RODO-2510 file (C-alpha; in nm, 4 decimals, decimal comma):
residues 370
     n   res          X          Y          Z
     1     x     4,1763     6,5313     7,0479
     2     x     4,3748     6,3215     6,8200
     3     x     4,3015     6,3302     6,4449
     4     x     4,4573     6,1246     6,2186
     5     x     4,3770     5,9794     5,8542
     6     x     4,2970     5,6374     5,9240
     7     x     4,0522     5,7519     6,1477
     8     x     3,8897     5,9724     5,8980
     9     x     3,9084     5,7408     5,6225
    10     x     3,7325     5,4875     5,9010
    11     x     3,5017     5,7734     5,9965
    12     x     3,3936     5,9156     5,6214
    13     x     3,4241     5,6420     5,4028
    14     x     3,4615     5,6528     5,0234
    15     x     3,1360     5,5477     4,9335
    16     x     2,9622     5,7910     5,1794
    17     x     3,1624     6,0677     5,0647
    18     x     3,0637     5,9823     4,7005
    19     x     2,6931     5,9531     4,7792
    20     x     2,6877     6,3539     4,9465
    21     x     2,8356     6,4506     4,6267
    22     x     2,6000     6,2715     4,4181
    23     x     2,3265     6,4267     4,6343
    24     x     2,4745     6,7801     4,5917
    25     x     2,4801     6,7449     4,2489
    26     x     2,1308     6,6175     4,2352
    27     x     2,0090     6,8945     4,3983
    28     x     2,2209     7,2055     4,2023
    29     x     2,0491     7,0243     3,8828
    30     x     1,7231     7,0359     4,0028
    31     x     1,7257     7,3842     4,1378
    32     x     1,8882     7,4999     3,7875
    33     x     1,5716     7,3515     3,6073
    34     x     1,3441     7,5312     3,8475
    35     x     1,5137     7,8605     3,7804
    36     x     1,4946     7,7945     3,4123
    37     x     1,1475     7,7151     3,4064
    38     x     1,0487     8,0314     3,6010
    39     x     1,2475     8,2547     3,4225
    40     x     1,1372     8,1184     3,0925
    41     x     0,7330     8,1436     3,2288
    42     x     0,7629     8,5089     3,3151
    43     x     0,8909     8,8148     3,0436
    44     x     1,0503     8,9734     3,3686
    45     x     1,1323     8,9127     3,7143
    46     x     0,9424     9,0870     4,0244
    47     x     1,1564     9,3698     4,1842
    48     x     1,3252     9,2124     4,4887
    49     x     1,2449     8,8491     4,3705
    50     x     1,6092     8,7309     4,3930
    51     x     1,5346     8,3869     4,4025
    52     x     1,2372     8,3941     4,1602
    53     x     0,9701     8,2775     4,4021
    54     x     0,6838     8,5011     4,2455
    55     x     0,3909     8,4210     4,1168
    56     x     0,4633     8,1422     3,8684
    57     x     0,3655     8,2028     3,5078
    58     x     0,2033     7,9454     3,2921
    59     x     0,4420     7,7360     3,1413
    60     x     0,4868     7,6843     2,7701
    61     x     0,4093     7,3610     2,6421
    62     x     0,7057     7,1517     2,5298
    63     x     0,5157     7,1740     2,1619
    64     x     0,4436     7,5440     2,1776
    65     x     0,6228     7,6313     1,8642
    66     x     0,4219     7,7542     1,5745
    67     x     0,3854     7,5633     1,2710
    68     x     0,3015     7,7507     0,9702
    69     x    -0,0381     7,6743     0,8139
    70     x    -0,0412     7,5948     0,4465
    71     x    -0,3359     7,7833     0,2848
    72     x    -0,4828     7,6233    -0,0203
    73     x    -0,4627     7,9194    -0,2959
    74     x    -0,7051     7,9393    -0,6019
    75     x    -0,5831     7,7741    -0,9142
    76     x    -0,4794     8,0085    -1,1383
    77     x    -0,7318     8,1659    -1,3975
    78     x    -0,6917     7,9846    -1,7433
    79     x    -0,6234     8,1627    -2,0475
    80     x    -0,9099     8,1047    -2,2508
    81     x    -1,1574     8,2457    -1,9645
    82     x    -1,3198     8,5698    -2,0526
    83     x    -1,2146     8,8629    -1,8579
    84     x    -1,4276     9,0118    -1,5606
    85     x    -1,5411     9,2981    -1,7713
    86     x    -1,6836     9,1094    -2,0577
    87     x    -1,8910     8,9449    -1,7808
    88     x    -2,0067     9,2253    -1,6579
    89     x    -2,1041     9,4089    -1,9614
    90     x    -2,4317     9,2053    -2,0472
    91     x    -2,5739     9,3040    -1,7139
    92     x    -2,5136     9,6620    -1,7738
    93     x    -2,7631     9,6682    -2,0693
    94     x    -2,9684     9,9725    -1,9338
    95     x    -3,0894     9,7647    -1,6681
    96     x    -2,9476     9,7599    -1,2866
    97     x    -2,8266     9,4241    -1,1912
    98     x    -3,0628     9,2490    -0,9048
    99     x    -2,7829     9,0808    -0,7255
   100     x    -2,5237     9,3850    -0,7034
   101     x    -2,6672     9,6580    -0,5446
   102     x    -2,6435     9,9995    -0,7910
   103     x    -2,2996    10,2193    -0,7599
   104     x    -2,5055    10,5321    -0,7891
   105     x    -2,7719    10,4927    -0,5825
   106     x    -2,6876    10,3717    -0,1815
   107     x    -2,8479    10,0345    -0,0891
   108     x    -3,1844    10,0528     0,1033
   109     x    -3,2950     9,7871     0,3565
   110     x    -3,5386     9,5323     0,2003
   111     x    -3,9166     9,6907     0,2672
   112     x    -4,1162     9,4553     0,4823
   113     x    -4,3889     9,3098     0,3059
   114     x    -4,7474     9,4326     0,3378
   115     x    -4,9652     9,2417     0,5746
   116     x    -5,2482     9,0052     0,3579
   117     x    -5,5443     9,2099     0,3028
   118     x    -5,8500     9,1069     0,5326
   119     x    -6,1512     8,9523     0,3117
   120     x    -6,4893     9,1031     0,3591
   121     x    -6,7792     8,9488     0,5202
   122     x    -7,0498     8,8481     0,3340
   123     x    -7,2366     9,1161     0,5385
   124     x    -6,9916     9,3965     0,4473
   125     x    -7,0436     9,2805     0,0809
   126     x    -7,4189     9,3450     0,0961
   127     x    -7,4410     9,6630     0,3021
   128     x    -7,3287     9,9051     0,0234
   129     x    -7,3822    10,2418    -0,0473
   130     x    -7,7003    10,2281    -0,1739
   131     x    -7,8533    10,0726     0,1359
   132     x    -7,6299    10,2976     0,4195
   133     x    -7,3251    10,5584     0,4485
   134     x    -7,1347    10,2673     0,6529
   135     x    -6,7602    10,2931     0,6169
   136     x    -6,5747    10,0305     0,7754
   137     x    -6,3433    10,0885     1,0891
   138     x    -6,0492     9,8717     1,2339
   139     x    -6,1279     9,6179     1,4703
   140     x    -6,1620     9,7220     1,8711
   141     x    -6,0184     9,4871     2,1291
   142     x    -6,0501     9,6654     2,4432
   143     x    -6,0490     9,5043     2,8224
   144     x    -6,2612     9,2680     2,9463
   145     x    -6,3716     9,1615     2,6037
   146     x    -6,4933     9,4738     2,4689
   147     x    -6,5196     9,5607     2,0959
   148     x    -6,5621     9,3412     1,8183
   149     x    -6,4793     9,2614     1,4651
   150     x    -6,6369     9,3647     1,1174
   151     x    -6,7136     9,7101     1,2639
   152     x    -6,8749     9,9884     1,0893
   153     x    -6,9545    10,3614     1,1571
   154     x    -7,3135    10,4204     1,0742
   155     x    -7,3575    10,7680     0,9313
   156     x    -7,6736    10,7620     0,7325
   157     x    -7,9370    10,5077     0,5859
   158     x    -7,9953    10,5354     0,2167
   159     x    -8,4039    10,5379     0,1372
   160     x    -8,5255    10,3649    -0,1740
   161     x    -8,5896    10,7152    -0,2912
   162     x    -8,2266    10,8131    -0,2521
   163     x    -8,2955    11,0332     0,0439
   164     x    -8,0775    11,0040     0,3605
   165     x    -8,1856    10,9464     0,6962
   166     x    -7,8849    11,0769     0,9315
   167     x    -7,8074    10,8945     1,2210
   168     x    -7,7284    11,1487     1,4752
   169     x    -7,4376    11,0837     1,6508
   170     x    -7,3119    10,8368     1,3936
   171     x    -7,3167    10,5057     1,5675
   172     x    -7,0169    10,2508     1,6044
   173     x    -7,1909     9,8885     1,5151
   174     x    -7,1140     9,5576     1,4110
   175     x    -7,1719     9,5071     1,0441
   176     x    -7,4875     9,2721     1,1194
   177     x    -7,6248     9,5346     1,3886
   178     x    -7,5894     9,8217     1,1272
   179     x    -7,7616     9,6221     0,8597
   180     x    -8,0712     9,5301     1,0754
   181     x    -8,1268     9,9257     1,1394
   182     x    -8,1098    10,0207     0,8174
   183     x    -8,3607     9,7638     0,7156
   184     x    -8,5878     9,8237     0,9922
   185     x    -8,6178    10,2141     0,9085
   186     x    -8,6530    10,1160     0,5187
   187     x    -8,9016     9,8492     0,5253
   188     x    -9,1068     9,9557     0,8452
   189     x    -9,0394    10,2964     0,9434
   190     x    -9,0574    10,4740     0,5934
   191     x    -9,4433    10,3544     0,5529
   192     x    -9,4936    10,4549     0,9228
   193     x    -9,4001    10,8239     0,8616
   194     x    -9,5754    10,8275     0,5112
   195     x    -9,8999    10,7468     0,7269
   196     x    -9,8428    11,0662     0,9028
   197     x    -9,8030    11,2395     0,5717
   198     x    -9,4210    11,3006     0,5898
   199     x    -9,0907    11,1398     0,5576
   200     x    -8,8003    11,0658     0,8143
   201     x    -8,4972    11,2858     0,8047
   202     x    -8,2868    11,2059     1,1235
   203     x    -8,2507    10,8747     1,3827
   204     x    -8,1907    11,0103     1,7329
   205     x    -7,9139    10,7692     1,8558
   206     x    -7,8983    10,7866     2,2224
   207     x    -7,6166    10,5222     2,2505
   208     x    -7,4125    10,2714     2,0751
   209     x    -7,0724    10,1349     2,1263
   210     x    -6,9634    10,1784     2,5009
   211     x    -6,7189     9,9281     2,6954
   212     x    -6,9601     9,9079     3,0115
   213     x    -7,1384     9,6763     3,2048
   214     x    -7,5418     9,6291     3,1880
   215     x    -7,7060     9,9069     3,2832
   216     x    -7,3649    10,0853     3,3781
   217     x    -7,3514     9,8911     3,7097
   218     x    -6,9854     9,8170     3,8278
   219     x    -6,8864     9,4291     3,8177
   220     x    -7,2303     9,3422     3,5898
   221     x    -7,2285     9,1232     3,2991
   222     x    -7,0866     9,2917     2,9890
   223     x    -7,3381     9,4833     2,8148
   224     x    -7,4336     9,4257     2,4190
   225     x    -7,3176     9,7996     2,3759
   226     x    -6,9590     9,6844     2,4785
   227     x    -6,9884     9,4190     2,1956
   228     x    -7,1119     9,6914     1,9436
   229     x    -7,4174     9,4819     1,9163
   230     x    -7,6865     9,7082     2,0419
   231     x    -7,8494    10,0879     1,9802
   232     x    -8,0755    10,2939     2,2043
   233     x    -8,3134    10,4925     2,0203
   234     x    -8,5042    10,7812     2,1250
   235     x    -8,7014    10,9365     1,8648
   236     x    -8,7388    10,9527     1,4659
   237     x    -8,7756    11,2972     1,3216
   238     x    -9,0048    11,3858     1,0263
   239     x    -8,9734    11,6637     0,7629
   240     x    -9,2664    11,8516     0,8754
   241     x    -9,0846    11,9221     1,1979
   242     x    -9,2719    11,6550     1,4168
   243     x    -9,0964    11,3587     1,5904
   244     x    -9,1959    11,0133     1,6576
   245     x    -9,0810    10,9805     2,0198
   246     x    -9,0960    10,5867     2,0802
   247     x    -9,1549    10,6784     2,4509
   248     x    -9,3698    10,9802     2,4289
   249     x    -9,7398    10,9318     2,5809
   250     x    -9,8367    11,2419     2,4239
   251     x    -9,8008    11,0051     2,0611
   252     x   -10,0816    10,8526     1,9603
   253     x   -10,1003    10,4854     2,1085
   254     x   -10,1506    10,3042     1,7925
   255     x    -9,8412    10,4471     1,6070
   256     x    -9,6366    10,3356     1,9313
   257     x    -9,8101    10,0004     1,8977
   258     x    -9,6789     9,9768     1,5300
   259     x    -9,3243    10,0647     1,6393
   260     x    -9,3357     9,7918     1,9086
   261     x    -9,4265     9,5146     1,6648
   262     x    -9,1923     9,6005     1,4084
   263     x    -8,8985     9,5980     1,6568
   264     x    -8,9836     9,3054     1,8494
   265     x    -9,0141     9,0921     1,5096
   266     x    -8,6636     9,1956     1,3951
   267     x    -8,4370     9,2125     1,7157
   268     x    -8,3695     8,9525     1,9644
   269     x    -8,3836     9,2015     2,2715
   270     x    -8,6034     9,5055     2,3044
   271     x    -8,6252     9,6724     2,6324
   272     x    -8,8343     9,9899     2,7140
   273     x    -9,0693    10,1491     2,9316
   274     x    -9,1899     9,8794     3,1899
   275     x    -8,8811     9,6825     3,1568
   276     x    -8,6650     9,8741     3,4147
   277     x    -8,6293    10,2209     3,4929
   278     x    -8,3020    10,2621     3,3096
   279     x    -8,4982    10,2599     2,9715
   280     x    -8,8022    10,4776     3,0638
   281     x    -8,6923    10,7352     2,8061
   282     x    -8,5409    10,5365     2,5012
   283     x    -8,5668    10,1987     2,3517
   284     x    -8,2987     9,9191     2,3538
   285     x    -8,2274     9,7266     2,0478
   286     x    -7,9569     9,4389     2,0068
   287     x    -7,9210     9,1060     1,8298
   288     x    -7,7964     8,8759     2,1342
   289     x    -7,7546     8,5102     2,0913
   290     x    -7,9142     8,3324     2,3404
   291     x    -7,9912     7,9387     2,3574
   292     x    -8,2938     7,8289     2,1438
   293     x    -8,3154     8,1768     1,9866
   294     x    -8,4681     8,2810     2,2777
   295     x    -8,5957     8,6311     2,2684
   296     x    -8,7096     8,9258     2,5108
   297     x    -8,9420     9,1914     2,4149
   298     x    -9,0642     9,4127     2,7393
   299     x    -9,1961     9,7347     2,6156
   300     x    -9,5253     9,8799     2,7783
   301     x    -9,7313    10,1186     2,5597
   302     x    -9,8777    10,3202     2,8318
   303     x   -10,1774    10,4986     2,7492
   304     x   -10,1499    10,8713     2,6248
   305     x   -10,1816    11,1086     2,8959
   306     x   -10,5159    11,2960     2,9669
   307     x   -10,5657    11,6258     2,8716
   308     x   -10,4939    11,8883     3,1209
   309     x   -10,7184    12,2294     3,1577
   310     x   -10,5556    12,5546     3,0326
   311     x   -10,4303    12,7566     3,2878
   312     x   -10,4617    13,0678     3,0403
   313     x   -10,8275    13,2320     3,0287
   314     x   -11,0293    13,1412     2,7380
   315     x   -11,0129    13,3959     2,4393
   316     x   -11,2418    13,6529     2,4274
   317     x   -11,5567    13,6410     2,1879
   318     x   -11,5681    13,8697     1,9039
   319     x   -11,9018    13,9946     1,9823
   320     x   -11,8076    14,1359     2,3293
   321     x   -11,7829    14,4831     2,3451
   322     x   -11,4643    14,6762     2,3219
   323     x   -11,2648    14,6538     2,6739
   324     x   -11,3031    15,0601     2,7462
   325     x   -11,6749    15,0416     2,7247
   326     x   -11,7194    14,7460     2,9198
   327     x   -11,4757    14,8810     3,1805
   328     x   -11,6892    15,1917     3,2073
   329     x   -12,0291    14,9964     3,2524
   330     x   -11,8620    14,7747     3,5304
   331     x   -11,7463    15,1288     3,7008
   332     x   -12,1142    15,2525     3,6885
   333     x   -12,2529    14,9544     3,8261
   334     x   -11,9925    14,9628     4,0853
   335     x   -12,1014    15,3138     4,1714
   336     x   -12,4753    15,2360     4,2041
   337     x   -12,3968    14,9501     4,4497
   338     x   -12,1587    15,1785     4,6608
   339     x   -12,4321    15,4473     4,7138
   340     x   -12,7050    15,1881     4,8120
   341     x   -12,4431    15,0556     5,0391
   342     x   -12,3852    15,4057     5,2010
   343     x   -12,7635    15,4580     5,2316
   344     x   -12,7878    15,1344     5,4334
   345     x   -12,4919    15,2644     5,6577
   346     x   -12,6566    15,5761     5,7185
   347     x   -12,9912    15,4161     5,8677
   348     x   -12,9895    15,4082     6,2644
   349     x   -12,8932    15,0877     6,4141
   350     x   -13,1528    14,8342     6,5420
   351     x   -13,2043    14,8429     6,9147
   352     x   -13,0811    14,4968     6,9221
   353     x   -12,7362    14,6208     6,7734
   354     x   -12,6954    14,8762     7,0869
   355     x   -12,4461    14,7494     7,2924
   356     x   -12,5460    14,6362     7,6301
   357     x   -12,4476    14,8182     7,9529
   358     x   -12,2933    14,6509     8,1898
   359     x   -12,4702    14,5828     8,5426
   360     x   -12,4399    14,8911     8,7657
   361     x   -12,2426    15,1083     8,5574
   362     x   -12,3448    15,2983     8,2129
   363     x   -12,1068    15,3886     7,9506
   364     x   -12,1559    15,6207     7,6856
   365     x   -12,2458    15,5054     7,3485
   366     x   -11,9772    15,4677     7,0889
   367     x   -11,9837    15,4545     6,7051
   368     x   -11,9618    15,1443     6,5293
   369     x   -11,6562    15,1324     6,3184
   370     x   -11,7086    14,9566     5,9696
***
């Protein structure tokens, strides 16, 4: 194969040679720029990363140079201004500063402001210690709307003569219900006890506040006891040892009827014997609010029970002889009657009393046993 310079010049022109060199120079410059950018983007190259193709680092912006910020400084203090020690002097004239905490005492967190006091109701203001011993208790908010507000614990009722009728046990009631109970005892029951020549000392509380349904039936409507608006009374005890049992049939019917009329006038609900078998041994009183002020008074005052003859023998009369003499006389009478019986048994038996012989056979007579 022959090779000559003209042939070379003809195959590889100068223009083509210059184009190839320009392309090579451009590629070299581009590679140089890429390598320089990668080196600036990462602090150090990964091992064995000869060509710098590792994970690229974020490039710094062209304007990433930090420019110092100029912070404005305060103006110099004028010479005629008072010194800081002179300003603090009037604040320390025996009184601690309100703005700055004291250096001697450690700073304390600000105390929470006390809640505003609850205003007393008109009933609470009227129910004074001259009427009843009934301290206020916190409101109760139980499940199913149980509880209430303006509650008191009725411990005793103060009579007009300063004597106290103890409520045993103490009843948790609304103020209005406690006030109604106190007024009932003071106005109606005290004259009733006076007619029996005695005074009231105790009120037997059978039940007061209890979160439950009516008649303790599960799922029933909420009872007035669950609202602290009801009281079950069993009896009123007197100072002479007697007791006014509201459902006691041995008590005079007139006394029980007087109690019936007084409670049915004062309370919106009265349940007793005859209403249902839940109230056969006590009286239920409450102040339930109904439409048109409807009232319920169901209490049958039964007649007194008939007197039963005593099972023990009657007492021995004074004119009767001593028991020993009476026993001897009764023994002598028994002896006389016994001798007569023996004489009667010694008599021969009547022919009709003899046993009959069987037909064809004769049996010996046998002595008849007594």
